[in-house]
N, C-alpha and C positions, 0 to 999 in steps of 0.2 A: 107398276109399270113405269116407268120414267118417260116424263112425256121429253120431246126436242127442246123445247123452252128450259126445262129442268136442268136437260146435260147442259145447255150451255153457258147457262147458270154457274153450276157445278164445276163446269173448268174455267171458268172465271174466276170465282171464286178460290179455285186450288190453285191459280196462278197466282193470285195477290197472296196468297199464304205462303208460297214460294220466295215471293221477294221478301217477305215478312221475315222468313227464315235468311234469308242471306245478310239483311241488315242487321239481325238479331244477333249473327255470328262475326260480323265487323266491329260491331259495338264493343262485343265482349272480347272480342280477339282470341277465343278460345272454342271449342264444342264440337260436336261431332256433325260433319255435312249430307254425305250421301243419304245415311238413312233417312233424315227427317224429309229431306225433297223426295227420295221415293216413294215415300207415304202418305205425300199430301193429299192425292186423290182420295186414300181409304179413308182420313182425319175427313176430307171435307164432306164426303158421303154420311160418316157417323153423324158428324155435328152438326150437318147440315140436310138432313136427310132421315136417318137411320135413329138417332137415340132420342129416346123417351125421356127430355130433362128440359129443366127450367132453370135459365142461367141466371135468373134474380131470385131463385131459389131452392140454391145447389143441394139441399138436406131433403129436399121434398121424397117422402117416403114411397112414393108408387115409381119413380124414376129408374131406367134404368144405369149401370155400373159400369165405369170402363176401367181395366187396371192394363196400366203400361208395363209390361213385367221387364221389356229391354228402353230403362228410362233413358239411357244417355241420349234415345232420339226426340227428348222433351218440347225440343223448340217448336214443332211441329205440333204436338199438342197446344205447349201456349199459344201460338197463331190462330188455333182453329178454336180456341177457347173467347180470347180478344174479341176476335173477328164474328163470333157469336153471341155475345153480350156480359161473359164472365168478369169481364174488366176492362179499365179502357187500354186501346190499341199503343198508347202510348209509351205503356207501363214495358212493352215487350223488349223496351231499349233498355231495360235493368237485368237484362239474363245475365246469371253468375255473379251478379255485383255483391258487394257485403252487403248483408242486411236484405235485400232484394226479396220477395215472394217465387222469384224464377230460381232456383236453383238448378247447378246441372244436372241433377235429378229429379223427381217430382217427389214436393212434401206435403205428404196431407194436411198438416197441421198448419201449413204458411199459409196455402191459395184453396179457397173453398171451392169444391168441385175435381177436386183432384181424391180419389178415392180410396189409394194407397200409395204410401212411401216406396222406391226403387231404387235399385241401385245393385243388388248382389244381382248380378243373372242367374236366371232359372226361378227365382221366389213367387214372381208373378203371377202364375198356373195353381200355385195351391194354396195363394190368396183368393183367386179368383173361386174355386173350387170350395172355401169354406164361404164366402159369401153367397154362393149356390147353394149348397145344404142348408146355409141358416135361413136364406128367405124362404125354403121347402117346408123345414122345420117351423120354422115360425107363423107362416101364412096357412100352410097345408095344400097349399096351389103351387106351380110351377113355372107357369107362363103368364103371370101378369107384368113380370118384367124378367128383364135376360142382363146376365153379368157377361162384360166382352172381357177377354182377357187377350191384350195384343203381346205377341211376341216376336223378336227376330228368329232368324234360321240359323244364326250364329249359336246361340245360347240354347238351340238345340243337345248342344252337347252335354248339358248338364242334366245329370242323372236325375235330380225332383223334379224335372219337366216330367220324366216317363212317371214316377211313382205319383205325381198328381194324377195323370193321366190315366192312370191304373185304376184309381181311386173315382174319380168321374165317370168313369164306365160303368165302374161296377155298382154305382150308386144313379145310372140311369138318369144325370142329369140334363134334361133335355132344354132346361134355362143357361145352360152354359154354351155359349160361343167362341170358340178360339180362332183368333188372325194370325196365320206366321207370317212375315217380311220376308218373302221366299227370293231373297236379291243377289244369293251368290257370295256375299262378302262378311268377311268380320275382322278385326282388326290384325292379324297376323298372314292375314293371305283371301284367296279364298275357299269357300266353304270345300269344294270337293278335294282341295288338298291338304287342309287342315285336319277335318273329319269327316269324311262322306257320309251323308246320310241318305242316302238313296236305298233303297226303297220308301221314300219318306211315307208315300200314301198308305201302302202298305200296312206300314209301323205304328199309324193311329188307328186306322180299322182294328188291327190285332188289339189293338187295347178298348175299343167297344165304341169307337168313334165314327159318326158320321163325315165322312172327309167327300168337299170339294174344291176341287183345283181352277182357280179364275184368274184372268187378265187383273192384276192390281190394279188398272190406270183405265180400265175399262169400265165408265158409272154404272149404264146399263147390265153386263156381265156380274158386279158386284153387288148390285142392290137384288138381284135375281136370286144370287149363292145365300145372301142373307134372307130372300124369302123362303127358299128352299131348306134352310136350317130353320127357321122356327116352325116349319110345316111337321120337322122329326118330331118323334112325340115317345120318343122309348130311348134317347142314347142322345148324349150332345154331339155339337157340332164344331167342324173345324174348317176353317177356307186356307187353303193352302197359297197364298194371295202371291202371283210371280210378280216382282217388278223390278224397274230397272233402278239401281242404284245412283242419285246424283241426277235423276229424272228432271229433264227442264234445262241443262246448262250439258253441254254436250262434253266441255272439257272435263265435266266431273263425273259424266256417266260409266258405269262398270266398272270404275279403276276401283281398289279395292283398297289403295291410300287416301283415298276423301274417307273413308270411314272415321276419322277419329282427327280431322283438322280441319281447322277452319280457312277459311280464304282469307291469302291477305289481300290489302286494299286493291290493287290493281286487279288480282283476279275477281273481288268481290264488285267490282266495278264493271266488269265484262259480263258476269252475272247477272246483273241488274239490266242491263245494257240488253243481253238476249232475253230474259222473261218480260222484258216490257215488247220487245219486238214481235215476242210469240204471243202475247196477251192482244197486242193488236189486232191478230190473224183470228183470233178463235171468235168465229160468227158460225151463225145458225144458219145456212143453207136451205133448211128443211121445214125451218119456222114459218108459220103464216105471216 
């Protein structure tokens, strides 16, 4: 259960992360805009409330693992990691630079705290299934820590996702929690035009998963959904998180054309101004 004070703190942090994302993309001059902004709330909850992790000891054996399958939204992960203490915030400005640790897709050999390199869409869930199986085989226990697999809805077009889902369901991997960013866009258009996914909930359930649909911008609902997933003890769980791509910047929201391009200088300045105004409005009316 999140207190009002905690929700306020998370909202402020998410807004800071959104500003970080815009500043990173402006500096890089390339990258993806809509997905990272849309997933800022999910990543904020994970890194600042949910994950069992130690930024000063990324290889801590008892940590939870997070696998970002749709690696192109990595600016949001980098910003969350920097703000939680994995590396200096100033390093965010090196996104996509030559020899930077912050490449356009996460690279586990470059940046401590990245659990798996990603790039080819569809591969992350299989990596997470392997980690979940290995954890159970090594320890004999499945609930000491959790493996989180984050996926975009567009990459659910990849058949390997469903092969991995089938294996996880058969193995009843209760230590595996998937999170699907159901934002309705992919690089070529809207998901319902490119490859309709519905009935998505039924599909996951048919592969043996516990499914929770949730508002991906509601911290209380997200936290409750993760709690519900952890309480399931005989199957993996997946959250279908309904998000708004480009969340926080009206000009970018819900437009698939922002999937894979950065803002111009003018557009970025406009976005930062809007986010600063939004940040000033984040106040807790119910706090003591």
